[in-house]
MDTraj code that builds the backbone (N, CA, C; nanometers):
import mdtraj as md
import numpy as np

residues = "MET GLU ILE GLY GLU LYS LEU GLU LEU PHE LEU ILE LYS LYS CYS GLY SER LEU LYS SER ALA ALA GLU ALA LEU GLY LYS SER ALA PRO ASP LEU SER ARG TYR LEU GLY PRO HIS PRO THR ARG GLY PRO GLY SER PRO LEU LEU LYS ARG VAL TYR GLU LEU GLY CYS ASP MET ASN TRP LEU PHE ASN ASN SER GLU THR GLY THR ASP PRO VAL SER VAL LEU LEU ASN GLU ILE GLU THR LEU ARG LYS GLU ASN ARG ASN LEU SER GLU LYS ILE ASN ARG ILE GLU ARG LEU LEU LYS".split()
xyz = np.array([
    [1.4767, 1.6339, 0.3384],
    [1.4985, 1.5155, 0.4112],
    [1.6311, 1.4778, 0.4363],
    [1.6575, 1.4045, 0.5535],
    [1.8276, 1.4175, 0.5772],
    [1.8422, 1.2644, 0.5378],
    [1.9507, 1.2079, 0.5096],
    [2.0229, 1.0600, 0.4704],
    [1.9324, 0.9569, 0.6068],
    [1.9130, 0.9663, 0.6873],
    [1.9075, 0.9016, 0.8323],
    [1.7297, 0.8663, 0.8295],
    [1.6889, 1.0273, 0.7977],
    [1.5330, 0.9823, 0.7488],
    [1.5010, 0.9588, 0.6102],
    [1.5553, 0.9351, 0.5042],
    [1.5044, 0.8522, 0.3995],
    [1.5456, 0.7315, 0.3968],
    [1.6450, 0.7182, 0.5057],
    [1.6960, 0.5462, 0.4973],
    [1.5741, 0.4720, 0.5906],
    [1.5128, 0.5580, 0.6777],
    [1.4295, 0.5093, 0.7849],
    [1.2922, 0.5071, 0.6923],
    [1.2757, 0.5752, 0.6084],
    [1.1447, 0.5616, 0.5137],
    [1.1505, 0.4661, 0.4225],
    [1.2796, 0.4525, 0.3372],
    [1.3004, 0.3486, 0.2587],
    [1.2442, 0.1870, 0.3539],
    [1.3338, 0.1832, 0.4561],
    [1.3471, 0.0686, 0.5210],
    [1.1905, -0.0189, 0.5779],
    [1.1079, 0.1217, 0.5794],
    [1.0071, 0.0734, 0.6561],
    [0.9227, 0.0271, 0.5455],
    [0.9340, 0.1372, 0.4424],
    [0.8500, 0.0750, 0.3209],
    [0.8987, -0.0719, 0.2784],
    [0.9646, -0.0726, 0.2653],
    [1.0477, -0.2280, 0.2161],
    [1.0071, -0.3405, 0.2920],
    [1.0463, -0.2802, 0.3970],
    [1.0616, -0.4448, 0.4908],
    [0.9537, -0.4418, 0.5904],
    [0.8794, -0.3286, 0.6134],
    [0.7547, -0.3140, 0.7126],
    [0.7482, -0.2829, 0.8411],
    [0.8779, -0.2966, 0.9006],
    [0.9007, -0.2730, 1.0209],
    [1.0214, -0.2510, 1.0236],
    [1.1100, -0.1976, 1.1188],
    [1.2540, -0.1311, 1.1817],
    [1.3043, -0.2575, 1.1712],
    [1.2399, -0.3795, 1.2760],
    [1.2698, -0.4863, 1.3052],
    [1.3041, -0.5886, 1.1890],
    [1.2319, -0.6040, 1.1485],
    [1.2252, -0.6663, 0.9518],
    [1.3622, -0.6487, 0.9070],
    [1.3649, -0.4968, 0.8915],
    [1.4768, -0.4313, 0.8276],
    [1.6008, -0.4693, 0.9230],
    [1.6275, -0.4564, 0.9908],
    [1.7591, -0.4759, 1.0632],
    [1.7663, -0.6150, 1.0567],
    [1.6868, -0.7469, 1.0608],
    [1.7314, -0.8669, 0.9740],
    [1.7615, -0.8753, 0.8809],
    [1.7009, -0.8123, 0.7798],
    [1.7611, -0.8106, 0.5994],
    [1.8814, -0.7650, 0.6276],
    [1.9179, -0.6950, 0.6924],
    [2.0745, -0.6080, 0.6768],
    [2.1486, -0.6787, 0.8062],
    [2.1293, -0.7705, 0.8580],
    [2.2079, -0.8473, 0.9615],
    [2.2647, -0.7604, 1.0603],
    [2.1779, -0.6830, 1.1045],
    [2.1976, -0.5947, 1.2385],
    [2.0900, -0.5974, 1.3226],
    [2.1170, -0.5922, 1.4406],
    [2.0088, -0.5882, 1.5630],
    [1.9584, -0.4826, 1.5686],
    [1.8172, -0.4196, 1.5968],
    [1.7309, -0.3333, 1.5883],
    [1.8103, -0.2205, 1.6443],
    [1.8613, -0.2556, 1.7877],
    [1.9230, -0.0843, 1.8229],
    [2.0736, -0.0516, 1.7424],
    [2.1318, -0.1499, 1.6586],
    [2.2708, -0.1048, 1.5929],
    [2.1922, -0.0214, 1.4814],
    [2.0934, -0.0826, 1.4345],
    [2.0014, 0.0189, 1.2879],
    [1.9596, 0.1507, 1.3331],
    [1.9027, 0.1172, 1.4664],
    [1.8642, 0.2567, 1.5089],
    [1.9502, 0.3738, 1.4874],
    [2.0746, 0.3443, 1.5235],
    [2.1636, 0.4699, 1.5459],
    [2.1785, 0.5079, 1.3600],
    [2.1578, 0.4469, 1.3181],
    [2.1604, 0.5342, 1.1433],
    [2.0430, 0.6276, 1.1008],
    [1.9677, 0.5600, 1.1726],
    [1.7933, 0.6808, 1.1449],
    [1.7588, 0.7571, 1.1922],
    [1.6570, 0.8412, 1.1469],
    [1.5791, 0.9562, 1.1821],
    [1.6366, 1.0814, 1.1508],
    [1.5989, 1.2029, 1.2254],
    [1.6525, 1.3275, 1.1828],
    [1.7854, 1.3646, 1.2537],
    [1.8476, 1.2731, 1.3378],
    [1.9467, 1.2958, 1.4119],
    [2.0294, 1.1267, 1.4690],
    [2.0563, 1.1049, 1.3379],
    [2.1372, 0.9426, 1.3510],
    [2.2633, 0.9954, 1.4396],
    [2.3446, 0.8965, 1.5155],
    [2.4456, 0.8774, 1.6125],
    [2.5541, 0.8625, 1.5053],
    [2.5279, 0.7856, 1.3876],
    [2.6402, 0.7310, 1.3162],
    [2.5561, 0.7602, 1.1342],
    [2.6970, 0.7617, 1.0923],
    [2.6256, 0.7882, 0.9310],
    [2.6883, 0.5948, 0.8820],
    [2.5666, 0.5958, 0.7526],
    [2.5780, 0.4538, 0.7187],
    [2.7552, 0.4287, 0.6365],
    [2.7939, 0.3180, 0.6840],
    [2.9391, 0.2754, 0.6165],
    [2.9140, 0.2325, 0.5026],
    [2.9941, 0.1820, 0.3983],
    [2.9795, 0.0903, 0.2871],
    [2.9146, -0.0234, 0.2654],
    [2.9188, -0.1185, 0.3947],
    [2.8925, -0.2459, 0.3956],
    [2.7502, -0.2337, 0.3850],
    [2.6624, -0.1238, 0.4967],
    [2.5597, -0.0973, 0.5367],
    [2.4850, -0.0285, 0.4376],
    [2.5722, 0.0420, 0.3448],
    [2.4912, 0.0655, 0.2329],
    [2.5034, -0.0241, 0.1025],
    [2.5802, -0.0850, 0.1101],
    [2.6020, -0.1941, -0.0160],
    [2.4363, -0.2999, 0.0047],
    [2.4118, -0.3265, 0.1167],
    [2.2817, -0.4079, 0.1706],
    [2.1578, -0.3358, 0.1328],
    [2.1454, -0.2050, 0.1894],
    [2.0163, -0.0837, 0.1661],
    [2.0232, -0.1020, -0.0198],
    [2.1593, -0.1015, -0.0689],
    [2.1392, -0.0599, -0.2355],
    [2.0973, -0.2280, -0.2940],
    [2.1403, -0.3156, -0.2235],
    [2.0739, -0.4687, -0.2512],
    [1.9227, -0.5029, -0.2258],
    [1.8782, -0.3794, -0.1176],
    [1.7214, -0.3827, -0.1023],
    [1.6715, -0.3721, -0.2026],
    [1.7325, -0.2479, -0.2920],
    [1.6751, -0.1550, -0.4103],
    [1.6657, -0.0370, -0.3701],
    [1.7014, 0.0333, -0.2890],
    [1.6870, 0.1619, -0.2700],
    [1.8115, 0.2607, -0.3638],
    [1.7455, 0.3520, -0.4371],
    [1.7889, 0.4270, -0.5363],
    [1.9128, 0.5192, -0.4362],
    [2.0109, 0.4886, -0.4440],
    [2.1123, 0.5859, -0.4234],
    [2.1201, 0.7004, -0.4170],
    [2.0866, 0.7903, -0.5609],
    [2.0666, 0.9030, -0.5980],
    [1.9566, 0.9850, -0.5286],
    [1.8448, 0.9038, -0.4619],
    [1.7453, 0.9374, -0.3869],
    [1.8365, 0.9574, -0.2431],
    [1.8845, 0.8629, -0.2009],
    [1.9319, 0.8840, -0.0955],
    [2.0062, 0.9655, -0.0456],
    [2.1347, 1.0184, -0.1110],
    [2.2415, 1.1153, -0.1264],
    [2.2095, 1.2693, -0.1628],
    [2.0873, 1.2495, -0.2573],
    [2.0829, 1.3764, -0.3198],
    [1.9431, 1.4771, -0.2653],
    [1.9378, 1.5838, -0.2816],
    [1.8386, 1.6863, -0.2542],
    [1.7344, 1.6660, -0.3452],
    [1.7862, 1.6515, -0.4945],
    [1.7287, 1.6448, -0.6095],
    [1.6132, 1.4987, -0.5940],
    [1.4916, 1.4966, -0.6547],
    [1.4236, 1.3762, -0.6402],
    [1.4330, 1.3001, -0.7933],
    [1.5317, 1.2796, -0.8107],
    [1.5618, 1.1719, -0.9201],
    [1.5329, 1.0622, -0.8758],
    [1.5058, 0.9783, -0.7618],
    [1.4731, 0.8526, -0.7295],
    [1.3457, 0.8607, -0.6699],
    [1.2914, 0.8115, -0.5752],
    [1.1804, 0.7701, -0.5280],
    [1.1328, 0.8951, -0.4554],
    [1.0446, 0.9808, -0.4928],
    [0.9833, 1.1163, -0.3867],
    [0.9365, 1.0510, -0.2847],
    [1.0128, 1.0739, -0.2056],
    [0.9481, 1.0384, -0.0404],
    [0.8041, 1.0624, 0.0016],
    [0.7523, 1.2060, -0.0758],
    [0.6008, 1.1994, -0.0671],
    [0.5244, 1.1599, -0.1217],
    [0.5718, 1.0891, -0.2752],
    [0.4951, 1.0125, -0.3560],
    [0.5267, 0.8574, -0.2649],
    [0.5928, 0.8496, -0.2221],
    [0.6045, 0.7315, -0.1214],
    [0.4936, 0.7382, -0.0298],
    [0.5008, 0.8106, 0.0430],
    [0.4047, 0.8148, 0.1568],
    [0.2562, 0.8177, 0.1207],
    [0.2462, 0.8831, -0.0189],
    [0.1035, 0.8519, -0.0976],
    [0.0710, 0.7466, -0.1308],
    [0.1522, 0.6939, -0.1925],
    [0.1385, 0.5668, -0.2421],
    [0.1028, 0.4801, -0.1676],
    [0.1751, 0.4920, -0.0198],
    [0.1212, 0.3860, 0.0851],
    [0.0168, 0.4106, 0.1584],
    [-0.0572, 0.5576, 0.1566],
    [-0.1824, 0.5990, 0.2000],
    [-0.2813, 0.5175, 0.1228],
    [-0.2291, 0.5596, -0.0105],
    [-0.3500, 0.4494, -0.1166],
    [-0.3559, 0.3579, -0.0887],
    [-0.2485, 0.2660, -0.0925],
    [-0.2483, 0.1163, -0.0438],
    [-0.3206, 0.0372, 0.0313],
    [-0.3103, 0.1429, 0.1365],
    [-0.3736, 0.1326, 0.2978],
    [-0.5050, 0.1353, 0.3194],
    [-0.5764, 0.2335, 0.2047],
    [-0.7344, 0.2735, 0.1982],
    [-0.7584, 0.1517, 0.1117],
    [-0.6931, 0.0869, 0.0085],
    [-0.7453, -0.0007, -0.0787],
    [-0.7623, -0.1358, 0.0200],
    [-0.6427, -0.1532, 0.1065],
    [-0.6521, -0.2594, 0.2197],
    [-0.7852, -0.2479, 0.2937],
    [-0.7835, -0.1227, 0.3487],
    [-0.8833, -0.1224, 0.4522],
    [-1.0439, -0.1009, 0.3725],
    [-1.0785, -0.0584, 0.2560],
    [-1.2327, -0.1275, 0.2056],
    [-1.2081, -0.2662, 0.1729],
    [-1.1072, -0.3016, 0.1744],
    [-1.1170, -0.4810, 0.1184],
    [-1.1504, -0.5551, 0.2768],
    [-1.1008, -0.5286, 0.3620],
    [-1.0971, -0.5703, 0.4960],
    [-1.2417, -0.5632, 0.5372],
    [-1.2886, -0.3933, 0.5055],
    [-1.4378, -0.3471, 0.5563],
    [-1.5223, -0.4613, 0.4640],
    [-1.5405, -0.4786, 0.3005],
    [-1.6168, -0.5713, 0.2648],
    [-1.6098, -0.7061, 0.3291],
    [-1.4687, -0.8015, 0.3438],
    [-1.4898, -0.8995, 0.4308],
    [-1.5763, -0.8997, 0.5398],
    [-1.5295, -0.8199, 0.6570],
    [-1.6280, -0.7951, 0.7570],
    [-1.7387, -0.7927, 0.7523],
    [-1.8428, -0.6914, 0.6344],
    [-1.9436, -0.7033, 0.6311],
    [-1.9861, -0.8267, 0.5764],
    [-1.9300, -0.9357, 0.4687],
    [-1.9968, -1.0198, 0.4395],
    [-1.9677, -1.1405, 0.5768],
    [-1.8782, -1.1511, 0.6534],
    [-1.8869, -1.2052, 0.7618],
    [-1.9995, -1.2153, 0.8502],
    [-2.0354, -1.0522, 0.8900],
    [-2.1139, -1.0210, 0.9801],
    [-2.2863, -1.0728, 0.8972],
    [-2.3009, -1.0719, 0.7713],
    [-2.3825, -1.0939, 0.7045],
    [-2.4100, -1.2392, 0.7099],
    [-2.3052, -1.3231, 0.6997],
    [-2.3435, -1.4579, 0.7673],
    [-2.3641, -1.5286, 0.8703],
    [-2.3216, -1.4389, 0.9855],
    [-2.3597, -1.4364, 1.1278],
    [-2.4910, -1.4335, 1.1585],
    [-2.5283, -1.3536, 1.0837],
    [-2.6566, -1.3127, 1.1191],
    [-2.8218, -1.4144, 1.0913],
])
top = md.Topology()
chain = top.add_chain()
for i, resn in enumerate(residues, 1):
    res = top.add_residue(resn, chain, resSeq=i)
    for name in ("N", "CA", "C"):
        top.add_atom(name, md.element.get_by_symbol(name[0]), res)
traj = md.Trajectory(xyz[None], top)
């Protein structure tokens, strides 16, 4: 996984959306998008990296191929599990409301 992909993964996980990430980093969404994905048009400079670090990104993970930091697969699996739990909770709430309406 390339730096732009890792950066995007981290920011979505941390901020929920690229728009929120751009706001947190003091960038516009189009400007931020130039640093992200498999084929970024720009490399992140030290001011941006400092802000990303301050958001909690593990720089070892970001810059190395070794998985010393947050494993991206584990991040995604954790996110899936979190969403499954939220889905179960929402389903239970929907069922309770539907029973009240009957």
